[in-house]
N, C-alpha and C positions, 0 to 999 in steps of 0.2 A: 504494500500500500504506500503510495507516494506521501511525502510530508505535506502538511497543509501549508498554503501560502501564508506569509505573515500578514497580519491585518493592520491597516492604517490606524493611527490614533486620530479619531475624529473629534474636533473641538468646535467651538462656536464660530471660528473663522472659516473652517473648512467644510462644515456640515452641508451648506448649499451645493458645494462642488460634488460631494459624494452622493447626495440625494439626486442631483441632476443626472448622474451616470445611470442610476436605476430607472430614470425616465427617458433614457436615450438622448440626453442633452449634455453637451460639453459647455460647462459654465466657467467663465472667467470674470474677473472684476474690471471695472472701469472707474477711474477717478472723475468725480463730477466737477472738480476744480481745474485740473490741468488736461483732462480728456484722454489721458494715456491708459492703455490696458495694462492689467496686472496679473501675473501668475508667478508664483504660488499664492494661495489665499492668505490675506492678512487684513488687519483692521486699519492700517495707515498706508497711504500711498508712498512708495519708496522714492518717487520722483519729486513730489512737492510737499510731502509730509501732511497732507490733508487727511482728515478722518472721514471725508465724504466719498466713500467708495461704495459702489453698488454692483450687483451681479448682473451680467448680460450673457446672452447666448453667443458662443463663438461659432463661426461657420463650420469648424471641424476640418478645414482644409489648410494646408501649409506646404512647407518644403523641408527636406532633410538638410539640416544645418551641419550635422556631424554624426558619425555612427561608428560602431565597432561590432565585431562578431565575437560573441562569447563562446569559446570552444570548451572550456573547463569551468564548470559551475559547482557551487556548493549547495548543501541543504535541499530545500524543496525544488530548486531549479536544476539540479544535477542531471536528472533524466531528460530535461528539455534541450540541453545543449546539443548542437550549436544553435544559437539564436542571435538575432540582431537587436541591439539596444541603440537608440538614436536620440539625438536632441532634434526636436522638430520645432521649426519656427512657424507659428500659426500666421494666417493672413493678418491677424490683428497686431502682430509684432512681438508677441510674447513667445518664449521658448519653454518647451516641456520635454522632460526625459520620458521616453516610452519605448515600447517594443515595436518593431516593424514585423508584420506578419506577411506571409506569402513567400514567393521564391527569393532566396538571398541574391540571386544573380541580378535581380531588378533594382537592388538597393544601390544608390549612389548619391553623392552630395548634390544638392539642388533638385533632386527628383521630387515631383509633386506627390503629396500624400493626402489621405483623408482618414478621419477617425473611424474606428471600428469598435463598438462597445462589446467587450469580451468578458463573458462570465467565466471566471477562473475557479470558482467553487460555489457552494450554495448561497453564500452571503456577499461575495465580492465581485464587482464588475469593474473592469479597468479600461481606460481609453488607450487602446493600441492603435496603430496606424497601418494602412496598406498603401503601396505605391500605386498611383494612377497611371493608366496608359496615356501617353502624350499623343496629341493629334487627333 
């Protein structure tokens, strides 16, 4: 039996993000004062230090900013190797670390991707990404 995935620590700042995943929504924050998008969830804008941040829906589309292929993994991920971990820059300008699903041969810097809501166990849904076909 594979090890269970580690669970995120959900707090008041991140709860809307995790709830959104269960509804098929990728939620990020936007500062009402400077207008910039924010990710990871927090109560204060890291750009202008305003506390007027609100949740908005992200398009779920972006590009691969950087990536690596994990060939040797530990714990609950050991049986899943090799797999791709990437930093995805969303259209809104924020970057998220995530997995890229699908053929590894398609993964490259600047490739367009879209979110895929992936149930990894009975309780946990994560935002993975898949490479889009160009053209």
